[in-house]
C-alpha positions as CSV (number, residue, x, y, z in Angstrom):
1,X,-147.5,103.2,-231.1
2,X,-146.4,105.0,-234.3
3,X,-144.6,102.9,-236.9
4,X,-141.8,104.7,-238.7
5,X,-141.3,103.4,-242.3
6,X,-137.7,103.0,-243.3
7,X,-136.3,103.1,-246.8
8,X,-133.0,102.1,-248.2
9,X,-130.5,104.6,-249.5
10,X,-130.8,103.0,-252.9
11,X,-134.6,103.5,-252.8
12,X,-134.3,107.2,-251.9
13,X,-131.7,107.7,-254.6
14,X,-133.9,106.2,-257.2
15,X,-137.0,108.2,-256.4
16,X,-138.0,110.9,-258.9
17,X,-139.7,114.3,-258.3
18,X,-140.1,116.2,-255.0
19,X,-138.0,114.9,-252.2
20,X,-135.6,112.7,-254.3
21,X,-131.9,112.8,-253.6
22,X,-130.0,114.5,-256.5
23,X,-127.3,112.4,-258.2
24,X,-123.8,113.1,-257.0
25,X,-124.9,115.1,-253.9
26,X,-123.3,112.7,-251.5
27,X,-120.0,110.8,-251.7
28,X,-118.7,107.7,-249.9
29,X,-115.2,108.4,-248.6
30,X,-112.7,105.8,-249.8
31,X,-110.7,106.4,-246.6
32,X,-113.3,105.8,-243.9
33,X,-116.5,104.8,-245.8
34,X,-118.5,107.7,-244.3
35,X,-121.2,109.4,-246.4
36,X,-120.0,113.0,-247.0
37,X,-121.9,115.9,-248.4
38,X,-120.1,116.8,-251.5
39,X,-120.2,120.6,-251.0
40,X,-118.9,120.2,-247.5
41,X,-116.0,118.2,-248.8
42,X,-115.2,120.7,-251.5
43,X,-115.4,123.6,-249.0
44,X,-112.9,121.7,-246.9
45,X,-110.3,121.8,-249.8
46,X,-111.5,118.4,-251.1
47,X,-110.5,116.7,-247.8
48,X,-112.8,114.3,-245.9
49,X,-114.0,116.1,-242.7
50,X,-114.2,112.7,-240.9
51,X,-110.8,111.1,-241.6
52,X,-108.8,113.8,-243.6
53,X,-108.6,111.6,-246.7
54,X,-107.2,113.9,-249.4
55,X,-109.2,113.5,-252.6
56,X,-107.4,113.9,-256.0
57,X,-108.0,117.3,-257.5
58,X,-107.4,119.0,-260.9
59,X,-104.6,121.4,-261.7
60,X,-106.9,124.4,-261.8
61,X,-108.3,123.5,-258.4
62,X,-104.7,123.2,-257.1
63,X,-103.8,126.6,-258.4
64,X,-106.9,128.1,-256.8
65,X,-105.8,126.6,-253.4
66,X,-102.2,127.7,-253.6
67,X,-102.1,131.0,-255.4
68,X,-103.5,134.3,-254.1
69,X,-106.8,135.4,-255.7
70,X,-106.5,136.7,-259.2
71,X,-102.7,136.6,-259.3
72,X,-102.1,133.5,-261.4
73,X,-101.0,134.3,-265.0
74,X,-101.1,131.2,-267.1
75,X,-98.2,130.7,-269.6
76,X,-97.2,128.4,-272.4
77,X,-100.8,127.7,-273.4
78,X,-100.0,127.4,-277.1
79,X,-98.1,124.1,-276.9
80,X,-99.9,121.1,-278.5
81,X,-99.0,117.4,-278.7
82,X,-98.0,116.0,-282.1
83,X,-97.9,112.3,-283.2
84,X,-94.5,111.6,-284.8
85,X,-94.8,107.9,-283.9
86,X,-98.3,107.5,-285.5
87,X,-99.3,105.6,-282.4
88,X,-102.6,103.8,-282.2
89,X,-104.2,101.6,-279.6
90,X,-108.0,101.5,-279.4
91,X,-107.9,104.9,-281.1
92,X,-105.3,107.2,-282.6
93,X,-103.2,109.4,-280.3
94,X,-104.6,112.6,-281.8
95,X,-108.1,111.3,-281.2
96,X,-107.3,110.4,-277.6
97,X,-105.8,113.8,-276.9
98,X,-108.8,115.5,-278.4
99,X,-111.2,113.4,-276.3
100,X,-109.2,114.3,-273.2
101,X,-109.3,118.0,-274.0
102,X,-113.1,117.9,-274.3
103,X,-113.6,115.8,-271.2
104,X,-111.2,117.7,-268.9
105,X,-111.4,121.2,-270.4
106,X,-107.6,121.4,-270.5
107,X,-105.2,121.5,-273.4
108,X,-102.7,119.3,-271.7
109,X,-101.7,117.5,-268.4
110,X,-100.0,120.6,-266.9
111,X,-100.9,124.2,-266.0
112,X,-98.1,126.6,-265.4
113,X,-97.6,130.3,-264.9
114,X,-96.5,133.1,-262.5
115,X,-98.4,133.6,-259.3
116,X,-98.2,135.1,-255.9
117,X,-98.4,132.8,-252.9
118,X,-99.3,134.8,-249.7
119,X,-97.7,137.8,-251.4
120,X,-94.5,136.0,-252.5
121,X,-93.9,136.0,-256.3
122,X,-93.3,132.5,-257.7
123,X,-93.4,130.2,-260.7
124,X,-96.1,127.6,-260.2
125,X,-96.6,124.5,-262.3
126,X,-99.2,121.8,-261.5
127,X,-99.7,118.5,-263.3
128,X,-103.3,117.6,-264.0
129,X,-104.5,114.1,-263.1
130,X,-107.7,114.6,-265.0
131,X,-105.9,114.7,-268.3
132,X,-104.6,111.2,-269.3
133,X,-103.7,110.6,-265.6
134,X,-101.2,113.5,-265.6
135,X,-98.9,111.5,-267.9
136,X,-95.7,113.2,-269.0
137,X,-95.4,113.7,-272.8
138,X,-93.5,116.2,-274.8
139,X,-95.8,119.1,-274.1
140,X,-95.7,118.5,-270.3
141,X,-91.9,118.2,-270.5
142,X,-91.6,121.4,-272.6
143,X,-94.0,123.3,-270.4
144,X,-92.0,122.3,-267.2
145,X,-88.7,123.1,-268.9
146,X,-89.9,126.6,-270.0
147,X,-91.3,127.1,-266.5
148,X,-87.9,126.3,-264.9
149,X,-86.1,128.5,-267.4
150,X,-88.5,131.4,-266.7
151,X,-87.9,131.0,-263.0
152,X,-84.1,131.0,-263.6
153,X,-84.2,134.1,-265.8
154,X,-86.4,136.1,-263.4
155,X,-85.0,134.7,-260.1
156,X,-88.3,133.3,-259.0
157,X,-88.8,130.4,-256.6
158,X,-90.2,127.4,-258.4
159,X,-93.0,125.2,-257.2
160,X,-94.0,122.1,-259.1
161,X,-97.0,120.0,-257.9
162,X,-96.7,116.5,-259.2
163,X,-99.5,114.0,-259.6
164,X,-99.0,111.5,-262.5
165,X,-99.1,108.0,-263.7
166,X,-95.7,108.5,-265.2
167,X,-94.4,108.9,-268.8
168,X,-97.0,108.8,-271.6
169,X,-96.8,105.5,-273.4
170,X,-98.2,107.0,-276.7
171,X,-95.0,109.0,-277.1
172,X,-92.7,106.1,-276.2
173,X,-89.1,107.2,-276.1
174,X,-90.0,110.8,-276.7
175,X,-91.8,110.9,-273.3
176,X,-88.8,109.3,-271.6
177,X,-86.5,112.0,-273.0
178,X,-88.5,114.6,-270.9
179,X,-86.9,113.1,-267.8
180,X,-83.4,114.2,-268.9
181,X,-84.7,117.5,-270.3
182,X,-86.4,118.6,-267.1
183,X,-83.6,117.4,-264.9
184,X,-81.0,119.3,-267.0
185,X,-83.1,122.5,-266.7
186,X,-83.3,122.0,-262.9
187,X,-79.5,121.5,-262.7
188,X,-79.0,124.9,-264.4
189,X,-81.6,126.4,-262.1
190,X,-79.7,125.1,-259.1
191,X,-76.4,126.5,-260.4
192,X,-78.1,129.9,-260.6
193,X,-79.1,129.6,-256.9
194,X,-82.8,129.0,-257.5
195,X,-85.2,127.5,-254.9
196,X,-87.2,124.5,-256.1
197,X,-90.0,123.2,-253.9
198,X,-91.4,119.9,-255.1
199,X,-94.9,119.0,-253.9
200,X,-95.8,115.3,-254.2
201,X,-99.5,114.3,-254.3
202,X,-101.4,111.1,-254.9
203,X,-100.2,109.5,-257.1
204,X,-96.7,110.5,-258.1
205,X,-95.2,107.5,-260.0
206,X,-93.1,106.4,-263.0
207,X,-90.9,108.7,-264.9
208,X,-92.1,111.8,-263.0
209,X,-90.8,110.3,-259.7
210,X,-87.6,109.2,-261.5
211,X,-86.9,112.8,-262.6
212,X,-87.9,116.3,-261.5
213,X,-90.3,115.3,-258.7
214,X,-87.5,114.0,-256.5
215,X,-85.0,116.8,-257.3
216,X,-86.5,119.5,-255.1
217,X,-84.4,121.5,-252.7
218,X,-87.3,120.9,-250.4
219,X,-89.7,117.9,-251.0
220,X,-93.2,118.1,-249.5
221,X,-95.9,115.5,-249.7
222,X,-99.6,115.3,-249.0
223,X,-100.7,112.7,-246.4
224,X,-100.8,109.1,-247.6
225,X,-99.9,109.9,-251.2
226,X,-98.7,107.0,-253.3
227,X,-95.1,107.9,-254.4
228,X,-92.8,105.5,-256.2
229,X,-91.5,104.3,-259.6
230,X,-93.2,100.9,-260.1
231,X,-96.3,100.0,-258.2
232,X,-96.2,97.9,-255.0
233,X,-97.8,94.9,-256.8
234,X,-95.0,94.8,-259.4
235,X,-92.3,95.2,-256.8
236,X,-93.8,92.4,-254.7
237,X,-94.0,90.1,-257.6
238,X,-90.4,90.9,-258.7
239,X,-88.6,90.5,-255.4
240,X,-91.0,87.8,-254.1
241,X,-91.2,89.4,-250.7
242,X,-93.9,91.0,-248.6
243,X,-93.5,94.8,-248.4
244,X,-93.6,96.8,-245.2
245,X,-96.8,98.3,-244.1
246,X,-97.4,101.7,-245.7
247,X,-94.8,101.1,-248.4
248,X,-94.5,103.9,-250.9
249,X,-96.8,106.2,-248.9
250,X,-95.7,109.7,-247.9
251,X,-95.1,108.9,-244.3
252,X,-93.0,105.9,-245.1
253,X,-90.8,107.9,-247.5
254,X,-90.5,110.7,-244.9
255,X,-89.2,108.2,-242.3
256,X,-86.8,106.8,-245.0
257,X,-85.4,110.3,-245.7
258,X,-86.8,110.7,-249.2
259,X,-89.5,113.3,-248.3
260,X,-88.7,116.3,-246.0
261,X,-92.2,116.9,-244.6
262,X,-95.7,115.5,-244.9
263,X,-98.0,118.5,-245.0
264,X,-101.8,118.6,-245.0
265,X,-103.5,120.4,-247.8
266,X,-104.9,123.0,-245.3
267,X,-101.3,123.9,-244.4
268,X,-99.6,123.6,-247.8
269,X,-100.0,127.3,-248.8
270,X,-98.6,128.5,-245.5
271,X,-95.7,126.0,-245.6
272,X,-94.7,127.0,-249.2
273,X,-94.7,130.7,-248.3
274,X,-92.7,129.9,-245.1
275,X,-90.0,128.0,-247.0
276,X,-89.7,130.8,-249.6
277,X,-89.1,133.3,-246.7
278,X,-86.5,131.1,-245.1
279,X,-84.5,130.6,-248.2
280,X,-84.7,133.9,-250.1
């Protein structure tokens, strides 16, 4: 009888040389705990092939998934954050921004520009969770406002993909002002007859939810995305009551009438193009 030696995953991972398992080649899905081959997950639009858990992705990846190949023209890249409040926590605000730029490879927490989506011209803006949790500061607010105004001027449908931890605390009241700024621009866009499709992804919280993210003519959301103003734990402690199952998730908000449709990432591009056709 042949004895088969077994080794733990940790032992295999720690081996060096021929036959070792490269670091980061496999991922454990937070949705179903299955071990997933990373390249397989990425080829599946960063969705778990076992349980369809939607991984968080960067703004550039989002643009690649939504826009037609080689049609995205990035705009408003020259905007940079300033530090009028001289804010400092563990490090100064300019130091934190510089570190985030190096780490993420992005100038700010938003990417915006003109694109074609299945042949339909559109203005596309995507918040970037990899840059300070997609927080909304003055640059994000100004970029979104310019995007809205450009869509208004050129009669383009507007698509904003939100994923954010909320307003950027390092800019204090200045970041909160972006809520009114973007909302006012959207009101003018609506008066001009523009179409705004708001896409909510995990997470969409804080001042982003309390402003432009919930002002879409059509509001789409990815499955099981966390959407809300304050977090569930804060709400539970405030009202001293247990919250319903699935509270603040896409499906719960759809059933409550706050989200129009929950759309898988695989179908999002088709759905956006279909809505543009129906309304223009």
